[in-house]
N, C-alpha and C positions, 0 to 999 in steps of 0.2 A: 180268185179261183173258186169255183163251186165246190162245196164240201164233198159232193158226190164224186168228184174227179180224183180224190185222194182215197186210195184203197190200201196200198201197201207202202209202208214207211220203214226206212232203214235208220237206226240210231247208232251212231258211231261214238264209242265211248260209253256203252250202255251200262257197264258195271259200276261206274262211279256214282256218287250221290246224286248229281244232277241227272245223269243218264238213267238211273233207276226211276226217278220221278217222271222223266219223259216217257219211259216205257209204260208206267202206270197210266199216265194221262192219255197216251195213244191207244192203249187197250180199251180204256173207258169210252173212247170215241168210236170204237169198233174197227180200228185199223188192223190190218195184218202187219205184224212187227217182226223185223229182222234186226238183231243186235250184234254189234261187233265189239269185242274186247280182247285183251291179251288172254292167252290160254289159262294162265294161272289165276285169272280173275273170274273165270266162268262160274265157279261155285257161288259167287255173290248174286247171281241171277236165279238161284234155286227157287225163289218164291214165285217166279214166272214160268217154271217148268211146265211144258205142255201147252203154253199159251203163246209162245214166240219161238222163232228160229234163232239160234245163236251161231255166229260164224267166228271161231276163235282165230286170233292172229294180231299182229301189230297193225295199228290203224294207218301207219304210213307205208304199208306194203301194198303196192298198186294191185297185185293179183288178189289179195284178200278183199280189197275194196271193190274191185271189179265184180267178184262173185257176189258180194253182199248187196250191192245196189242194183243188181240186175232186176228189171221189172218194177222198180220202186218209183212211185209217183212223187215222193218227197224224201229228203235226206236231212236228218238232224245231226249235226256234228259238234262235239265238244272239242275245241281246239286247245289241247293240253300241251304245253311246251316242255315235255319231259326231256331230261338229259341235254346233251349238246350235239345231237345228230339230226337236227332239222326235223323233229318229230311233228310239230304243228304244221309247218309249211309242206312237209311231205304228205301229211294227211289231207290238207286242203287241196293240194295239187291232184292227188289221187281221186278225190271226189269230183273236182272240176273236170278231170279227164274221162271219168267212167260213168258218171250219172247220165241217165238218158236225157236227150234233148227235151227241154221244156219242163224238166222236173224242178220242184221247189227245193232250194238248197238253203238251209238255215244253220248258221254257225254261231257258236257262243264264244265270248271273250270278255275281257274286263274293260272298265272305263278308260284305261290308259291308251286304248286304241283310238286314233282319230282318223276320220275319213278326209276331211277338208281343211284341217288345221284351225278350225274356228272354235274348238272346244277350249274352255278356260278351266284351269286347275288351281287349287290352292297350293301354297308353298309346301304345306305339310304333305299333301297328296304326292306332289312331285318328288319330295325328299324320300318318301316311303318307297316309291317306284325305283328311284336310283339305288337306294340301299338294298332293296330286294334283288335288283338286277346284279349288283356287284357280289352280294353274298351267294346268290344262286350259281353264278359262274365259278366262284371260288370252290364250291363243293361239287360242281359239275352235275347239279340236280335238275335245274330248270333253266331254260333259255328264253327269257321274255322277249328278246329281240326277234326270236324266231316266230313268235305269235304275231308280232308286227308284220313280219314278212308274209306270213300266211294270209293275213287280212289284206295286205297290199295286192296279193295275187287274186283274191276274191273280188276286191273292188275293181280290178282291171278287167275282169271277165265280163262276157256278155250273157251270162246265165241269169236265171231267175233267183238271185241270191238275196238273203237278208243276213246281216251280222248284228246279233243282239249283244249289246254291251251292258254287262251287269255291274251293279254297285256292290258295296259290301254285302255279304250274305249271312243269313242266320237260319237256324232250324226253327221249326214250329208249324202249327197247322196253317193251312192256306187262308190268306186274307182276301183273296180275289185277284183279278187280273191287274198286274202292275201298270203304271202309267209311264209314258215315255216322252222323250224330246230328242230333237236332232243333235243337240249340243250339250255336253257336260258344262256345267256352269249356269244353266238356266235355273231360275228359282224353284221350279217344280221338283227338281232333282236334289235339292239341298238336304233332304233327309238321309240320302246315301245309305239306304238299308232296304234289302229285299229278302223275303223268305225264299229259300232255295226251291221249295216246292212251287212257288209262284213264278220264279224264273223259268222253270220247266214248263209251266202252264203257258207262259208267253211264247216260248219256243214252239210248242205244239200248235198253238193257235195261229202262229205266223204262217203255217203251211197253207192256210186257206184265206189269208188276208192279203189281197192284191195291193192294198195301199202300202204294204211294207216291202214290196219288190224293189230291190236295189236301194234299200234304206239301211242305215246303221243306227237303229234306235238305242238310246241310252235309257235304261229303265230304273224305276224305283218303286218300292212297295206302295200300294194304293192307300195304306193306312198310316203312312208317315205324316208328320205335321206339315211338311211342304206340299205333299200331294193333297191333303185335306184342305189346306189353305187355297191351293189352286182351284180345287173343285168348288169351294165356297165362292171364290172370286168369279168363277165362270157363271155360277147361278145368279150372283148379284148383277 
């Protein structure tokens, strides 16, 4: 997609840490930005007052999403599996149903999502996911299985989607565009660490990268040892 074709962008989950970074990156690129977040989280976007439009409401509310994505060329969605009421899958479905035909749809999730079953995970990683899933269900705070269902719906759609799968995240100044691979377990991803600001950078950049249409890139920071080793090997 030509950058000139992206004028108006909707960021769903704009008040979170990742969402705020995406707002900043999108504004820097000159996009008109619409942000969606729960009403009680609107004050978190105070730093962008007057520079973006905020649509308050639950992101799994189809009517809220319909109003927010109207006229948008791209939609950036943080798939957050809050609670046990299908929040992530409801959000994904609302975006798929109401985004304009041909819009670029970019979703965020974690490495635990697999598109084709060819990802390989360490025993420690799988154990961590299982423990997190059980504990989250016990306290009824997060429903990781619902994020899996959300991505299944995206993968099955015929829209211009990208699902960006993030490694472990840290705060800090930008190190540059993350590197990516189709499958977790590839050596380039061994570093398993990305700056959150750079995760957001990759999300926004995906709006205009046609090579990522209907891809589920797993990303890692470009300054991790594995990414640097991969870059050195490519040069050699």
